[in-house]
C-alpha positions as CSV (number, residue, x, y, z in Angstrom):
1,M,0.0,0.0,0.0
2,P,1.6,3.3,-1.0
3,Q,2.4,6.0,1.6
4,Q,0.2,9.1,0.9
5,V,1.4,12.6,0.6
6,F,-1.3,15.3,0.8
7,I,-0.8,18.5,-1.2
8,S,-2.4,21.5,0.5
9,Y,-2.9,24.5,-1.8
10,S,-5.1,27.4,-2.6
11,H,-7.2,26.8,-5.7
12,V,-6.2,30.3,-6.8
13,D,-2.8,28.8,-7.5
14,D,-4.2,26.3,-9.9
15,Q,-6.0,28.7,-12.2
16,P,-4.6,29.0,-15.8
17,Y,-1.8,31.6,-15.7
18,G,0.8,33.0,-18.0
19,P,1.2,33.0,-21.8
20,K,0.6,29.3,-22.0
21,A,-2.3,29.3,-19.6
22,Q,-0.6,26.6,-17.4
23,R,-1.9,25.5,-14.0
24,W,0.9,25.9,-11.4
25,V,-0.2,23.2,-9.0
26,Q,-1.0,20.8,-11.8
27,T,2.5,21.4,-13.3
28,F,4.2,20.9,-10.0
29,E,2.2,17.7,-9.2
30,Q,3.2,16.2,-12.6
31,A,6.9,17.0,-12.1
32,L,6.8,15.5,-8.5
33,T,4.9,12.4,-9.6
34,E,7.4,11.6,-12.4
35,T,10.5,12.3,-10.2
36,L,9.1,10.2,-7.4
37,T,8.8,7.4,-9.9
38,Q,12.4,7.8,-10.9
39,R,13.6,8.2,-7.3
40,V,11.4,5.8,-5.4
41,G,9.7,3.5,-7.9
42,R,6.1,3.3,-9.0
43,G,3.4,2.8,-6.5
44,R,5.4,3.4,-3.2
45,I,4.4,7.1,-2.6
46,A,1.0,8.4,-3.8
47,L,0.2,12.1,-4.0
48,W,-3.4,13.4,-3.2
49,R,-5.0,16.8,-3.6
50,D,-8.4,18.1,-3.6
51,K,-9.3,18.9,-7.2
52,R,-12.8,20.2,-6.6
53,R,-13.5,23.8,-7.4
54,M,-14.5,25.6,-4.2
55,D,-15.3,29.1,-3.2
56,G,-14.6,30.9,0.1
57,A,-17.9,29.6,1.6
58,T,-17.0,25.9,1.2
59,L,-16.8,24.2,4.6
60,F,-13.9,22.0,5.8
61,D,-15.4,18.6,5.1
62,E,-15.2,14.9,6.1
63,L,-13.4,13.9,2.9
64,I,-10.4,16.2,3.6
65,Q,-10.2,14.9,7.1
66,I,-10.2,11.3,5.9
67,E,-7.4,12.0,3.3
68,L,-5.4,13.9,5.9
69,R,-5.5,11.1,8.4
70,K,-4.3,8.7,5.7
71,S,-1.4,10.9,4.8
72,D,2.1,10.5,6.1
73,V,3.3,13.9,4.9
74,L,1.6,17.3,4.2
75,I,3.1,19.5,1.4
76,T,2.0,23.2,1.8
77,V,2.2,25.2,-1.4
78,L,2.9,28.6,0.0
79,S,1.7,31.7,-1.8
80,Q,-0.3,34.8,-1.0
81,G,-3.4,32.8,-2.0
82,Y,-2.4,30.2,0.6
83,L,-2.1,32.8,3.4
84,D,-5.4,34.3,2.5
85,S,-7.2,30.9,2.7
86,D,-8.9,29.8,5.9
87,Y,-9.4,26.4,4.3
88,C,-5.7,25.9,3.8
89,R,-5.1,27.0,7.4
90,D,-7.6,24.4,8.6
91,E,-5.9,21.6,6.6
92,L,-2.6,22.5,8.1
93,V,-3.8,22.7,11.6
94,W,-6.0,19.5,11.4
95,F,-3.0,17.5,10.0
96,G,-0.6,18.8,12.6
97,R,-2.8,18.2,15.6
98,D,-3.8,14.7,14.3
99,R,-0.3,13.7,13.8
100,L,0.8,15.0,17.2
101,A,-2.0,12.8,18.7
102,H,-1.1,9.8,16.6
103,G,2.6,9.2,16.4
104,G,4.1,12.7,16.1
105,L,5.1,15.2,13.5
106,Q,8.7,14.0,13.3
107,A,10.0,11.2,11.1
108,G,13.6,10.7,12.3
109,Q,15.0,14.3,12.3
110,R,12.6,15.5,9.6
111,S,9.2,17.3,9.9
112,R,6.2,15.7,8.2
113,I,5.1,19.1,7.1
114,V,7.0,20.2,4.0
115,K,7.0,23.7,2.7
116,V,7.0,24.4,-1.0
117,Y,7.1,28.1,-2.0
118,R,5.3,29.1,-5.2
119,A,6.2,32.6,-4.3
120,A,8.0,34.5,-1.5
121,V,5.7,35.1,1.4
122,D,5.9,37.4,4.4
123,R,7.4,35.3,7.2
124,A,5.6,37.4,9.9
125,E,2.3,36.8,8.2
126,L,3.2,33.1,7.9
127,R,3.9,32.8,11.6
128,H,0.7,34.6,12.4
129,R,-1.1,31.5,11.0
130,F,0.1,29.7,14.2
131,D,-1.1,32.2,16.8
132,A,-3.8,29.8,18.0
133,T,-1.7,26.7,17.6
134,P,1.8,27.4,19.0
135,E,2.5,23.6,19.3
136,L,2.8,23.5,15.6
137,A,5.0,26.5,15.0
138,G,8.3,24.7,15.7
139,F,7.7,22.0,13.3
140,F,6.7,24.4,10.5
141,D,9.2,27.1,11.1
142,S,12.3,25.0,11.6
143,T,12.4,23.7,8.0
144,E,13.7,25.8,5.1
145,G,11.4,24.5,2.4
146,F,11.7,24.3,-1.3
147,K,11.6,27.6,-3.3
148,L,10.1,27.1,-6.8
149,F,10.2,30.7,-7.9
150,C,13.0,32.5,-9.8
151,V,14.9,35.4,-8.5
152,E,15.9,38.3,-10.7
153,G,17.7,40.9,-8.7
154,D,15.2,42.0,-6.1
155,I,12.3,40.5,-8.0
156,D,10.8,37.1,-7.3
157,R,9.5,35.8,-10.7
158,D,6.8,33.1,-11.0
159,A,8.3,30.0,-12.6
160,L,5.5,30.0,-15.3
161,L,6.8,33.4,-16.4
162,H,10.5,32.7,-16.5
163,P,12.4,31.1,-19.4
164,D,14.3,28.9,-16.9
165,G,11.2,28.3,-14.7
166,M,10.4,24.7,-15.8
167,A,13.9,23.6,-15.3
168,L,13.8,25.0,-11.7
169,V,10.4,23.3,-11.1
170,W,11.8,19.9,-12.1
171,Q,15.0,20.4,-10.2
172,R,13.2,21.3,-7.0
173,A,10.7,18.4,-7.6
174,D,13.7,16.1,-7.7
175,D,15.0,17.5,-4.5
176,L,11.6,17.1,-2.9
177,A,11.3,13.5,-4.1
178,I,14.5,12.7,-2.3
179,T,13.3,14.3,0.9
180,L,9.9,12.5,0.7
181,K,11.7,9.1,0.3
182,R,13.8,9.9,3.4
183,I,10.8,11.0,5.5
184,I,8.8,7.9,4.4
185,D,11.8,5.6,5.1
186,D,12.4,7.1,8.6
187,G,8.7,6.9,9.4
188,L,8.5,3.2,8.4
189,S,11.6,2.4,10.4
190,E,10.0,3.9,13.5
191,A,6.6,2.1,12.7
192,R,3.8,4.5,12.4
193,V,2.0,2.5,15.1
194,P,3.1,3.4,18.6
195,A,6.6,2.1,19.4
196,A,5.5,0.7,22.7
197,P,1.8,0.1,22.7
198,G,0.3,0.1,26.1
199,G,-2.4,-2.5,25.3
200,P,-2.5,-5.9,23.6
201,V,-1.9,-6.7,20.0
202,V,-5.3,-7.2,18.3
203,Y,-6.0,-8.7,14.9
204,L,-9.0,-6.9,13.6
205,A,-9.9,-9.1,10.5
206,R,-10.4,-7.5,7.2
207,T,-14.1,-7.4,6.3
208,A,-16.5,-7.4,3.4
209,S,-17.6,-4.0,2.3
210,D,-20.9,-4.1,4.3
211,M,-18.9,-4.3,7.6
212,A,-16.2,-1.7,6.7
213,N,-17.9,1.1,8.8
214,T,-18.2,-1.2,11.8
215,R,-14.6,-2.2,11.5
216,D,-13.5,1.4,11.5
217,L,-15.5,2.0,14.6
218,I,-13.9,-0.9,16.4
219,R,-10.4,0.1,15.2
220,R,-10.9,3.6,16.7
221,E,-12.0,2.0,20.0
222,L,-8.9,-0.3,20.0
223,E,-6.5,2.5,19.1
224,D,-8.0,4.7,21.7
225,R,-7.1,2.0,24.2
226,Q,-3.5,2.0,23.0
227,C,-3.8,-1.4,21.2
228,L,-1.6,-2.3,18.3
229,V,-4.1,-3.2,15.6
230,L,-3.2,-5.6,12.8
231,P,-3.2,-6.1,9.8
232,A,-1.8,-3.0,8.3
233,G,-2.2,-2.2,4.5
234,D,-3.8,-4.3,1.7
235,P,-3.4,-8.0,1.6
236,P,-1.4,-9.9,-1.0
237,Q,-3.5,-10.9,-4.0
238,D,-2.1,-14.4,-4.3
239,A,-3.9,-16.9,-2.1
240,A,-0.8,-18.5,-0.5
241,D,0.9,-15.2,0.1
242,H,-2.4,-13.9,1.6
243,A,-2.7,-16.9,3.9
244,D,1.0,-16.5,5.1
245,A,0.4,-12.9,5.8
246,V,-2.6,-13.6,7.9
247,R,-0.8,-16.4,9.8
248,R,2.1,-14.1,10.6
249,D,-0.2,-11.3,11.9
250,L,-2.3,-13.8,13.9
251,A,0.9,-15.2,15.5
252,S,1.6,-11.7,16.8
253,A,-1.9,-11.1,18.2
254,Q,-3.5,-11.9,21.5
255,L,-7.1,-11.3,20.3
256,S,-8.7,-11.6,16.9
257,I,-12.1,-10.0,16.0
258,H,-14.2,-11.1,13.0
259,L,-17.2,-9.1,11.8
260,L,-19.5,-11.3,9.6
261,G,-22.4,-9.4,8.0
262,Q,-24.3,-10.1,4.7
263,R,-21.5,-10.4,2.2
264,Y,-19.0,-13.2,1.8
265,G,-16.2,-10.9,0.6
266,S,-13.7,-11.1,-2.2
267,I,-11.7,-14.3,-3.0
268,P,-7.9,-14.0,-3.4
269,E,-6.5,-15.3,-6.6
270,G,-6.2,-19.1,-6.6
271,S,-8.3,-19.5,-3.5
272,Q,-11.6,-21.4,-3.0
273,E,-12.6,-19.2,-0.1
274,S,-13.0,-15.5,0.6
275,G,-10.5,-13.5,2.6
276,V,-13.2,-13.2,5.3
277,A,-13.6,-17.0,5.5
278,L,-9.8,-17.6,5.4
279,Q,-9.2,-15.3,8.4
280,V,-11.9,-17.1,10.4
281,R,-10.4,-20.5,9.7
282,L,-6.8,-19.5,10.4
283,A,-7.8,-17.8,13.7
284,L,-9.6,-20.8,15.0
285,Q,-6.6,-22.9,14.1
286,A,-4.1,-20.7,16.0
287,A,-2.9,-22.5,19.0
288,H,-0.5,-20.0,20.8
289,A,-1.4,-18.6,24.2
290,P,-2.8,-16.3,25.2
291,F,-5.0,-16.0,22.2
292,T,-8.8,-15.7,21.8
293,T,-11.2,-15.1,18.9
294,L,-14.5,-13.2,18.8
295,L,-16.8,-13.8,15.9
296,W,-19.7,-11.3,15.6
297,T,-22.8,-11.2,13.5
298,P,-25.1,-8.1,13.7
299,E,-28.7,-8.5,14.7
300,G,-31.4,-7.4,12.3
301,S,-29.2,-7.7,9.2
302,A,-30.3,-9.2,5.9
303,P,-29.7,-12.9,5.4
304,P,-26.0,-13.6,4.5
305,E,-25.0,-14.6,1.0
306,A,-25.0,-18.4,0.4
307,P,-21.3,-19.0,0.9
308,L,-21.2,-17.0,4.1
309,A,-24.4,-18.7,5.3
310,A,-22.8,-22.1,4.7
311,L,-19.7,-21.0,6.7
312,L,-21.8,-19.9,9.6
313,E,-23.9,-23.1,9.5
314,D,-20.7,-25.2,9.5
315,L,-19.3,-23.3,12.5
316,S,-22.5,-23.9,14.4
317,A,-22.5,-27.6,13.6
318,H,-18.8,-28.2,14.5
319,W,-18.3,-25.7,17.3
320,T,-16.0,-27.3,19.9
321,H,-14.0,-24.3,21.1
322,P,-14.2,-23.4,24.8
323,P,-15.5,-19.9,25.7
324,A,-12.0,-18.8,26.9
325,R,-10.6,-19.7,23.4
326,A,-13.3,-18.5,21.0
327,E,-16.7,-16.9,21.4
328,R,-19.6,-16.3,18.9
329,L,-21.6,-13.1,19.5
330,H,-24.9,-12.1,17.9
331,G,-26.3,-8.6,18.7
332,T,-25.7,-4.9,18.5
333,Q,-22.5,-3.0,18.0
334,D,-22.7,-2.1,21.7
335,L,-22.5,-5.7,22.6
336,L,-19.5,-6.2,20.4
337,K,-17.7,-3.3,21.9
338,A,-18.6,-4.4,25.5
339,Q,-17.2,-8.0,24.8
340,T,-14.1,-6.5,23.2
341,I,-13.4,-4.3,26.2
342,A,-14.0,-7.2,28.5
343,R,-11.5,-9.4,26.6
344,L,-8.9,-6.6,26.6
345,G,-9.4,-6.3,30.4
346,S,-8.7,-10.0,30.8
347,L,-5.6,-9.8,28.8
348,A,-4.4,-6.7,30.8
349,A,-5.0,-8.5,34.1
350,A,-3.0,-11.5,32.9
351,A,-0.1,-9.3,31.8
352,A,-0.1,-7.6,35.2
353,T,0.2,-10.9,37.1
354,P,3.7,-11.0,38.6
355,V,6.1,-13.8,37.7
356,P,7.1,-15.9,40.7
357,A,10.6,-15.0,41.9
358,A,12.0,-18.5,41.4
359,A,10.8,-18.7,37.8
360,A,12.2,-15.2,37.2
361,A,15.6,-16.4,38.5
362,D,15.6,-19.4,36.2
363,Q,14.6,-17.4,33.2
364,A,17.3,-14.8,33.9
365,K,19.8,-17.4,32.7
366,L,18.6,-17.4,29.1
367,V,20.0,-14.6,26.7
368,Y,18.7,-14.2,23.2
369,L,21.6,-12.7,21.2
370,I,19.9,-11.0,18.2
371,C,22.1,-10.4,15.2
372,D,21.8,-10.2,11.4
373,A,23.5,-12.8,9.3
374,V,26.2,-10.3,8.3
375,D,27.3,-9.9,11.9
376,H,26.9,-13.6,13.0
377,E,30.6,-14.4,12.9
378,H,31.3,-11.4,15.2
379,T,29.1,-12.8,18.0
380,K,31.4,-15.7,18.9
381,A,33.4,-13.8,21.5
382,L,30.3,-12.2,22.9
383,K,28.6,-15.5,23.2
384,Q,31.7,-16.9,25.1
385,A,31.7,-13.9,27.4
386,L,28.0,-14.4,28.3
387,E,28.4,-18.2,28.8
388,T,31.4,-17.4,31.2
389,L,29.0,-15.2,33.2
390,G,26.7,-18.2,33.6
391,F,24.1,-17.4,30.9
392,E,22.7,-19.8,28.3
393,V,22.9,-18.1,24.9
394,T,20.8,-18.6,21.8
395,R,21.1,-16.9,18.4
396,P,18.8,-16.6,15.4
397,L,18.6,-19.3,12.7
398,R,21.1,-19.0,9.9
399,E,19.2,-21.3,7.6
400,G,15.6,-22.1,6.8
401,T,12.6,-20.6,5.1
402,P,11.5,-17.0,6.0
403,D,8.6,-18.5,8.0
404,E,10.8,-21.0,9.8
405,I,13.3,-18.2,10.7
406,L,10.5,-15.9,11.9
407,D,8.8,-18.6,14.0
408,E,12.1,-19.4,15.7
409,H,12.8,-15.7,16.3
410,K,9.4,-15.4,18.0
411,R,9.9,-18.5,20.2
412,C,13.3,-17.1,21.3
413,L,11.8,-13.8,22.2
414,V,9.0,-15.5,24.2
415,A,11.5,-17.8,26.0
416,C,14.3,-15.4,26.9
417,D,14.5,-13.0,29.9
418,V,17.4,-11.0,28.4
419,A,17.6,-9.8,24.9
420,V,20.8,-8.4,23.4
421,I,20.6,-6.7,20.0
422,L,24.0,-6.5,18.2
423,W,24.3,-3.4,16.1
424,G,27.2,-4.0,13.8
425,S,27.1,-3.6,10.0
426,V,23.3,-3.4,9.9
427,R,21.4,-0.1,9.4
428,E,19.4,1.7,12.0
429,P,16.0,0.6,10.6
430,W,17.0,-3.0,11.3
431,V,17.8,-2.2,15.0
432,R,14.5,-0.4,15.4
433,A,12.6,-3.3,13.9
434,K,14.1,-5.7,16.4
435,L,13.3,-3.2,19.3
436,R,9.7,-3.3,18.1
437,D,9.8,-7.1,18.1
438,L,10.7,-6.9,21.8
439,Q,7.6,-4.9,22.5
440,Q,5.4,-7.2,20.3
441,S,6.6,-10.3,22.1
442,V,3.9,-9.5,24.6
443,G,1.5,-10.6,21.9
444,W,3.4,-13.7,21.2
445,G,3.0,-15.3,24.6
446,R,4.9,-13.2,27.1
447,A,3.4,-11.4,30.1
448,S,5.8,-8.5,29.6
449,P,8.8,-7.6,27.4
450,P,12.1,-9.2,28.3
451,R,13.4,-8.0,31.7
452,V,16.6,-6.7,30.3
453,R,16.8,-5.1,26.8
454,L,20.3,-4.1,25.6
455,V,21.6,-2.7,22.3
456,L,25.3,-3.6,21.9
457,V,27.0,-1.1,19.5
458,G,30.0,-2.3,17.6
459,P,31.9,-1.1,14.5
460,P,31.7,0.4,12.0
461,D,31.0,3.9,13.4
462,S,28.2,6.0,12.0
463,D,26.2,9.2,12.8
464,S,23.1,7.1,13.6
465,K,25.0,5.1,16.2
466,R,26.4,8.3,17.8
467,D,23.0,10.0,18.0
468,F,20.6,7.1,18.6
469,D,17.3,7.9,20.2
470,V,17.2,5.2,23.0
471,P,13.7,4.0,23.8
472,A,12.5,3.8,27.3
473,G,13.6,0.7,29.1
474,V,16.5,-0.1,26.7
475,K,20.2,0.1,27.6
476,V,22.9,0.9,25.2
477,L,26.5,-0.4,25.6
478,A,29.6,-0.1,23.3
479,A,31.1,-3.4,22.3
480,T,34.4,-2.1,23.8
481,E,32.8,-2.0,27.3
482,L,32.1,-5.7,27.7
483,S,33.4,-5.6,31.2
484,A,30.2,-3.8,32.2
485,L,28.0,-6.4,30.6
486,G,27.6,-8.7,33.7
487,P,26.2,-6.0,36.0
488,L,23.8,-4.7,33.3
489,L,22.4,-8.2,32.7
490,T,22.0,-9.1,36.3
């Protein structure tokens, strides 16, 4: 699923202009689209802008809010028309506040609000836009932006009126494409979902179209309760890949919720069952603990389509699952919400149950030394040092299918009490991904993340290693300081 970039602009700036009657925003969008294809590849980043023709009385509507929430980056096309537009101000403020409430306005060291100047604007007037929202001013004012106008002496000339204007537009579009790629990469490496969710991992199954609104309602409820909600993005089209993706996400979850209405849903290529049915089947097959499944059908709905009716009938005829493992619900959305909240409460209570001291002491002997294949050879001395300290050490598989390697990785995370991540030749996104795995291990069978979480930093040196943002509860140690390893782990 492509990452979305929202272009916020005044429609005055997309009126035909100049001797060739060109539309400035349309021209800019075309240049940026093509340079993104060259820099990033087709389909990874999608641009969105509102192309409806509006007047000053048009209200800030739900469509804009939906597209802003879907967007990872906001591009503001700055001009006098932009400063004069209350609608543009509302887009900027709504995006900024929403991002601050859901993951932040930073991606790495970069702001998710990117300024593009069609024309020079008065900075004092620009700052005035933030009088009522000072929490956004720093994110907006600290970035230089991209100037897409030509300068002749003391005169700022519109690119559409300058003989070199189009070359400038394309050059700046290329610069912007590189920046957008970095923002998206940094944002993905930090996971747009909360880095350390306070609630369980929940698999909220994809639904047929008639249940989409209800699914959105439940998703918001879960996210408000700090749950990590899976799956993310669109599923693979191929049936086997689709099933594998569902299994992986279910293995990460403590609870799965399935909304079964009237429609059977779309069928992946090469499959005999719909995605809705596939998710139900795989959820009921999942055997890891703690894991539970809720299947909900709404009261008062039209009779289900024949394939879905057959699925429901088969479930009724062969239902052997204990209530603690799976539950069928039929009723209102309020009933569904109440049962979901009750299940979340049970999971939270289980996670809060203290581990007996004797069991904790035994577990403290097991260290999972997490390393990439490129650094595996460099772990021998570290493994020896840990074993000398009395620890049992396990490392990731070096051979096997991707699923086998992932399953073993999850088992090791569940079993260990101490997790050591070796940061050697790998890049920072790999390290952050492993730190997220430590948090998600709660959904794979742990009551809490590993007691000790350590990042061991080795050569080669890099800027990211020197200025690493250390998550709460994680310790960082240089590989040259192994003498301090024992006290840290015990």
